[in-house]
C-alpha positions as CSV (number, residue, x, y, z in Angstrom):
1,M,-89.7,-118.9,-36.5
2,T,-86.5,-120.2,-38.3
3,E,-83.5,-120.4,-36.1
4,T,-79.9,-120.8,-37.4
5,P,-78.5,-124.3,-36.4
6,I,-75.2,-124.5,-34.6
7,A,-72.8,-126.4,-36.8
8,P,-69.8,-128.3,-35.2
9,Q,-66.4,-126.6,-35.6
10,E,-62.8,-127.7,-34.8
11,V,-61.9,-124.4,-33.1
12,P,-63.3,-124.3,-29.6
13,R,-65.9,-121.6,-29.2
14,V,-67.6,-119.7,-26.4
15,I,-71.4,-119.8,-26.5
16,V,-73.5,-117.8,-24.0
17,L,-76.9,-118.8,-22.7
18,V,-78.9,-116.1,-21.0
19,P,-82.2,-117.5,-19.6
20,A,-84.7,-114.6,-19.3
21,Y,-88.2,-114.2,-18.1
22,K,-89.0,-110.6,-17.1
23,E,-85.6,-108.8,-17.1
24,V,-86.5,-106.1,-19.6
25,D,-84.7,-103.4,-17.7
26,S,-81.4,-105.2,-17.1
27,L,-81.0,-107.2,-20.3
28,P,-79.7,-104.3,-22.5
29,R,-76.9,-103.8,-20.0
30,V,-76.2,-107.6,-19.9
31,L,-75.7,-107.7,-23.6
32,E,-73.7,-104.5,-23.6
33,A,-71.3,-106.1,-21.1
34,L,-71.0,-109.2,-23.3
35,R,-70.1,-107.1,-26.3
36,A,-67.4,-105.3,-24.2
37,Q,-65.6,-108.5,-23.3
38,T,-61.8,-108.5,-24.1
39,L,-62.5,-112.0,-25.5
40,P,-65.9,-111.8,-27.2
41,A,-68.2,-114.7,-27.2
42,D,-68.8,-116.5,-30.5
43,R,-72.6,-116.6,-30.0
44,V,-75.0,-115.1,-27.5
45,I,-78.4,-116.8,-27.1
46,V,-81.2,-115.4,-25.0
47,T,-83.5,-118.2,-24.2
48,L,-87.0,-116.9,-23.2
49,D,-89.6,-118.3,-20.9
50,P,-93.0,-117.1,-22.1
51,H,-94.3,-114.4,-19.6
52,T,-97.9,-114.3,-18.5
53,D,-97.9,-110.9,-20.1
54,S,-97.1,-111.6,-23.8
55,R,-96.1,-108.0,-24.3
56,R,-93.3,-108.5,-21.8
57,T,-92.0,-111.5,-23.8
58,A,-92.2,-109.5,-27.0
59,E,-90.3,-106.7,-25.5
60,L,-87.6,-109.0,-24.2
61,E,-87.2,-110.5,-27.7
62,R,-86.9,-107.1,-29.2
63,V,-84.3,-106.0,-26.7
64,A,-82.3,-109.3,-27.2
65,R,-82.2,-108.9,-31.0
66,A,-81.3,-105.2,-30.8
67,G,-78.4,-106.2,-28.6
68,G,-77.1,-108.7,-31.2
69,A,-78.3,-111.9,-29.5
70,E,-80.1,-114.8,-31.0
71,V,-83.5,-115.6,-29.4
72,W,-84.7,-119.1,-28.5
73,H,-88.1,-119.8,-26.9
74,S,-88.5,-122.5,-24.2
75,V,-91.4,-124.9,-24.9
76,G,-93.5,-126.5,-22.2
77,N,-91.2,-125.4,-19.3
78,R,-92.6,-125.8,-15.8
79,H,-89.4,-125.5,-13.9
80,K,-88.3,-121.9,-14.1
81,K,-84.6,-121.2,-14.8
82,A,-83.4,-124.8,-14.5
83,G,-86.1,-126.0,-16.9
84,N,-85.4,-123.2,-19.3
85,L,-81.7,-124.1,-19.4
86,N,-82.3,-127.8,-19.7
87,G,-84.4,-127.1,-22.9
88,A,-81.7,-125.0,-24.4
89,L,-78.9,-127.4,-23.5
90,S,-80.8,-130.3,-25.0
91,R,-80.6,-128.5,-28.3
92,L,-77.1,-127.2,-27.9
93,L,-75.0,-130.1,-26.5
94,P,-75.6,-132.6,-29.4
95,V,-74.1,-130.2,-31.9
96,V,-71.1,-128.6,-30.1
97,S,-67.6,-129.9,-29.6
98,D,-66.6,-131.3,-26.2
99,Q,-64.0,-128.5,-26.0
100,D,-66.5,-125.7,-26.6
101,A,-67.3,-123.6,-23.6
102,I,-70.8,-122.7,-22.6
103,L,-71.3,-119.6,-20.5
104,V,-74.5,-119.6,-18.5
105,Q,-75.3,-116.3,-16.9
106,D,-78.3,-114.6,-15.3
107,A,-80.2,-111.9,-17.1
108,D,-79.6,-109.4,-14.3
109,T,-75.8,-110.0,-14.0
110,F,-73.3,-107.6,-15.7
111,L,-69.9,-109.2,-16.5
112,D,-66.7,-107.2,-16.1
113,P,-64.8,-106.9,-19.4
114,Q,-62.2,-109.6,-18.6
115,F,-64.6,-112.3,-17.4
116,I,-64.7,-114.5,-20.5
117,E,-60.9,-114.1,-21.2
118,V,-60.0,-115.1,-17.6
119,T,-62.4,-118.0,-17.3
120,R,-61.5,-119.3,-20.8
121,R,-57.8,-119.3,-19.9
122,K,-58.5,-121.3,-16.8
123,M,-60.6,-123.8,-18.7
124,A,-57.7,-124.3,-21.1
125,Q,-55.7,-125.5,-18.0
126,G,-58.0,-128.5,-17.6
127,Y,-60.9,-127.2,-15.5
128,G,-64.4,-128.6,-16.2
129,A,-66.1,-125.4,-15.0
130,V,-65.0,-121.9,-14.0
131,G,-67.1,-119.5,-12.0
132,G,-66.3,-116.1,-10.4
133,T,-67.1,-113.7,-7.7
134,F,-69.7,-110.9,-7.7
135,R,-70.2,-107.5,-6.2
136,G,-73.7,-106.3,-5.2
137,R,-75.0,-103.3,-7.1
138,S,-76.6,-100.3,-5.3
139,G,-80.0,-100.4,-3.7
140,G,-81.7,-102.0,-0.8
141,R,-80.6,-99.3,1.7
142,L,-79.2,-101.0,4.9
143,C,-80.3,-104.5,3.7
144,G,-78.4,-104.0,0.5
145,A,-75.3,-102.6,2.3
146,F,-75.0,-105.7,4.4
147,Q,-75.2,-107.9,1.3
148,R,-72.5,-105.9,-0.4
149,N,-70.3,-106.3,2.6
150,E,-71.1,-110.0,2.6
151,F,-70.2,-110.4,-1.1
152,A,-66.9,-108.5,-0.5
153,R,-66.0,-110.9,2.3
154,Y,-66.9,-113.9,0.1
155,A,-64.6,-112.6,-2.7
156,R,-61.8,-112.0,-0.3
157,D,-62.1,-115.5,1.2
158,T,-62.2,-117.0,-2.3
159,A,-59.1,-115.1,-3.3
160,R,-57.2,-116.3,-0.2
161,K,-58.2,-119.9,-1.1
162,K,-56.9,-119.3,-4.7
163,G,-60.3,-119.8,-6.2
164,K,-61.4,-122.9,-4.3
165,V,-65.1,-122.8,-3.8
166,L,-67.9,-125.1,-2.5
167,C,-70.4,-123.9,-5.1
168,L,-70.1,-122.3,-8.6
169,T,-72.1,-119.2,-8.6
170,G,-75.3,-119.3,-10.7
171,T,-74.9,-115.6,-11.6
172,A,-72.3,-116.6,-14.3
173,C,-70.3,-119.7,-14.9
174,L,-68.3,-121.1,-17.9
175,F,-68.7,-124.9,-18.5
176,R,-66.8,-127.2,-20.7
177,A,-69.4,-128.7,-23.0
178,G,-67.9,-132.1,-22.6
179,A,-68.3,-131.9,-18.8
180,L,-72.0,-131.1,-19.2
181,K,-72.5,-134.0,-21.6
182,E,-70.9,-136.3,-19.0
183,V,-73.3,-135.0,-16.3
184,L,-76.3,-135.8,-18.6
185,E,-75.0,-139.3,-19.3
186,A,-74.3,-140.0,-15.7
187,R,-77.8,-139.0,-14.7
188,R,-79.2,-141.4,-17.3
189,S,-77.0,-144.2,-16.2
190,G,-77.7,-143.8,-12.4
191,L,-74.1,-142.7,-11.6
192,L,-75.6,-139.3,-10.4
193,P,-79.0,-138.5,-8.8
194,P,-81.6,-138.7,-11.6
195,A,-82.8,-135.5,-13.2
196,E,-84.7,-134.4,-16.3
197,G,-81.6,-132.7,-17.8
198,V,-78.2,-131.2,-16.9
199,Y,-79.9,-129.2,-14.2
200,D,-81.9,-130.9,-11.5
201,T,-85.3,-129.2,-11.6
202,K,-86.2,-130.8,-8.2
203,A,-83.4,-129.0,-6.4
204,L,-84.0,-125.6,-4.8
205,T,-80.3,-124.8,-5.6
206,E,-79.7,-126.2,-9.0
207,D,-76.3,-124.5,-9.3
208,N,-75.0,-126.1,-6.1
209,E,-76.4,-129.5,-7.2
210,L,-74.6,-129.2,-10.6
211,T,-71.4,-128.3,-8.8
212,L,-71.6,-131.5,-6.7
213,A,-72.4,-133.5,-9.9
214,L,-69.3,-132.1,-11.6
215,K,-67.1,-132.9,-8.6
216,H,-68.4,-136.4,-8.3
217,L,-67.4,-136.9,-12.0
218,H,-63.9,-135.7,-11.0
219,H,-64.0,-132.4,-12.8
220,R,-61.9,-129.6,-11.3
221,I,-63.7,-126.3,-10.6
222,V,-62.3,-122.9,-9.7
223,A,-63.4,-119.3,-9.3
224,P,-60.5,-117.0,-10.3
225,T,-60.0,-113.7,-8.6
226,R,-60.3,-111.6,-11.8
227,A,-63.5,-113.4,-13.0
228,T,-65.8,-110.7,-11.6
229,M,-69.2,-109.3,-12.2
230,T,-72.0,-107.3,-10.5
231,T,-75.5,-108.5,-9.6
232,E,-78.6,-107.3,-7.9
233,V,-79.1,-107.4,-4.2
234,M,-82.4,-108.2,-2.5
235,E,-84.2,-104.9,-1.8
236,T,-86.1,-105.9,1.3
237,W,-85.6,-108.1,4.4
238,P,-88.4,-110.4,3.5
239,A,-87.0,-110.9,0.0
240,L,-83.6,-111.6,1.4
241,A,-85.0,-114.1,4.0
242,K,-86.8,-115.9,1.2
243,Q,-83.7,-116.1,-1.0
244,R,-81.4,-117.3,1.8
245,L,-83.9,-119.8,3.0
246,R,-83.9,-121.3,-0.5
247,W,-80.1,-121.3,-0.6
248,K,-79.6,-122.8,2.8
249,R,-82.3,-125.4,2.5
250,G,-81.3,-126.3,-1.0
251,A,-77.7,-126.8,-0.1
252,L,-78.6,-129.0,2.8
253,E,-80.9,-131.1,0.6
254,N,-78.2,-131.4,-2.0
255,L,-75.9,-132.8,0.6
256,I,-78.5,-135.3,1.8
257,D,-79.0,-136.5,-1.8
258,Y,-75.3,-137.1,-2.3
259,G,-74.6,-138.4,1.2
260,L,-71.2,-138.3,2.9
261,T,-68.4,-138.5,0.2
262,R,-65.0,-136.9,-0.2
263,Y,-66.7,-134.1,-2.2
264,T,-69.4,-133.4,0.4
265,T,-67.3,-133.6,3.6
266,E,-66.5,-129.9,3.7
267,G,-70.1,-129.0,3.0
268,W,-71.3,-131.1,5.9
269,A,-68.6,-129.6,8.1
270,R,-69.8,-126.1,7.2
271,Q,-73.4,-127.1,8.0
272,L,-72.2,-128.3,11.5
273,V,-70.3,-125.1,12.1
274,A,-73.2,-123.0,11.0
275,F,-75.5,-124.9,13.4
276,L,-73.1,-124.6,16.3
277,G,-72.7,-120.9,15.6
278,A,-76.5,-120.3,15.6
279,S,-76.9,-122.4,18.7
280,V,-74.2,-120.4,20.6
281,S,-75.8,-117.1,19.5
282,T,-79.2,-118.3,20.6
283,A,-77.9,-119.4,24.0
284,Y,-76.1,-116.1,24.5
285,L,-79.2,-114.1,23.7
286,V,-81.3,-116.2,26.0
287,S,-78.8,-115.8,28.8
288,V,-78.7,-112.0,28.4
289,V,-82.5,-111.8,28.4
290,W,-82.7,-114.0,31.5
291,F,-80.1,-112.0,33.5
292,L,-81.9,-108.8,32.6
293,A,-85.3,-110.3,33.5
294,V,-84.3,-111.5,36.9
295,G,-82.5,-108.3,37.7
296,A,-79.0,-109.9,38.0
297,G,-77.6,-107.5,35.4
298,V,-74.9,-108.3,32.9
299,R,-71.3,-108.2,33.9
300,I,-68.9,-107.5,31.0
301,A,-65.8,-109.6,31.5
302,P,-62.5,-108.7,30.0
303,F,-62.7,-111.7,27.7
304,W,-65.8,-110.4,26.0
305,I,-64.3,-106.9,25.6
306,A,-61.3,-108.4,23.9
307,F,-63.5,-110.7,21.8
308,T,-65.7,-107.7,20.7
309,A,-62.6,-105.7,19.7
310,F,-61.3,-108.6,17.7
311,Y,-64.7,-108.9,15.9
312,A,-64.8,-105.2,15.2
313,I,-61.3,-105.3,13.6
314,E,-62.2,-108.4,11.6
315,R,-65.3,-106.8,10.2
316,A,-63.4,-103.8,9.1
317,V,-60.4,-105.6,7.6
318,T,-62.6,-108.0,5.6
319,V,-64.5,-105.2,3.7
320,K,-61.5,-102.9,3.1
321,S,-61.9,-103.5,-0.6
322,R,-65.1,-101.4,-0.4
323,G,-63.3,-98.3,1.0
324,W,-62.4,-96.9,4.3
325,R,-65.8,-95.4,5.1
326,V,-67.4,-98.9,4.8
327,S,-64.6,-100.3,6.9
328,I,-65.2,-97.8,9.7
329,A,-68.9,-98.3,9.6
330,S,-68.4,-102.1,9.9
331,M,-66.6,-101.6,13.2
332,L,-69.9,-100.7,14.8
333,V,-70.4,-104.1,16.1
334,L,-74.1,-104.3,16.8
335,P,-75.4,-103.8,13.2
336,E,-73.0,-106.5,11.8
337,W,-73.9,-108.8,14.6
338,F,-77.6,-108.5,14.1
339,Y,-77.1,-109.2,10.4
340,D,-75.3,-112.4,11.4
341,L,-78.1,-113.3,13.7
342,F,-80.6,-112.7,10.9
343,L,-78.7,-115.2,8.6
344,Q,-78.3,-117.7,11.5
345,G,-82.1,-117.5,12.1
346,V,-82.7,-118.3,8.4
347,H,-80.3,-121.2,8.7
348,L,-82.2,-122.6,11.7
349,R,-85.4,-122.2,9.8
350,A,-83.9,-124.1,6.9
351,L,-82.9,-127.0,9.2
352,A,-86.4,-127.1,10.7
353,D,-88.1,-127.1,7.3
354,T,-85.9,-129.8,6.0
355,A,-86.3,-132.0,9.1
356,L,-90.1,-131.5,9.1
357,R,-90.4,-131.9,5.3
358,R,-92.3,-128.7,4.9
359,D,-93.5,-127.7,1.5
360,R,-90.7,-126.3,-0.7
361,A,-91.2,-123.2,-2.8
362,W,-89.2,-120.8,-4.9
């Protein structure tokens, strides 16, 4: 198959990479959202990993071409998304300008119309990479509803911090090509942890690792409020547990790889806070069960009544962007609290798996 080479140009461009494997249903909407951008991309490249079902790969290629995208095929990739992107970037980076922008987005993420315009404007202000925030799409029943609330709270928190984030989301992020070239060179020289390409294929959370790499090369990153998109939620509790276990263990292992630096201090602090929160919740549950078991009963002190009321109000206020019905439902303390306990349990499992060096899987 003959593919058109990318020739260098003086005017900075936006080139989109969409790694795909089996997203036949969502890819048409992905490409439609890219065509609807207020600042259209100069090129859209869907880079395919061969599926075990060759018909699925052929269908993906047909959908991509019908949506106006170019199609590249990964060769010899054994490392899923990260390996797919490394292969595409190894072809792309040598022939693009340092000022060109490369948008990497998932094949199940739909960008809002202003995403490229907003992120490109931020990049023109000197940022090395610009991410965004995401909303969860429908589905997943109660499990999905909790995730949508969680994403709304994350977006609110990011807006209050004026776009400051610990990790650039892997759902969609715009990178300055020159910054990615620096990452590649720093890996080769030993300035950064070694990897087979821009993305560290050994990491469970390659997007978080790349964020740390960019920070340690002194590139500024940001997630503007108006750089928004929608993405899928995990449909079941086991699927959610698997996803979050990968996220939490991957983030911890990334911190271990980089050690304690000015760029990892906040990450380590959040790990400590998360551990303390999980420990306190565990101790509280154990004490309640113990009191009930020995027949002592549970006396509800005024402090805990006030604390519960504060928690209920906080839960409602932080999801007000989703409407008043969701806010009111969030004031039912027990469902939200049990979701927090679920995430804390996953965090404790991630700590244990890391400490015991259990097999890692994605």
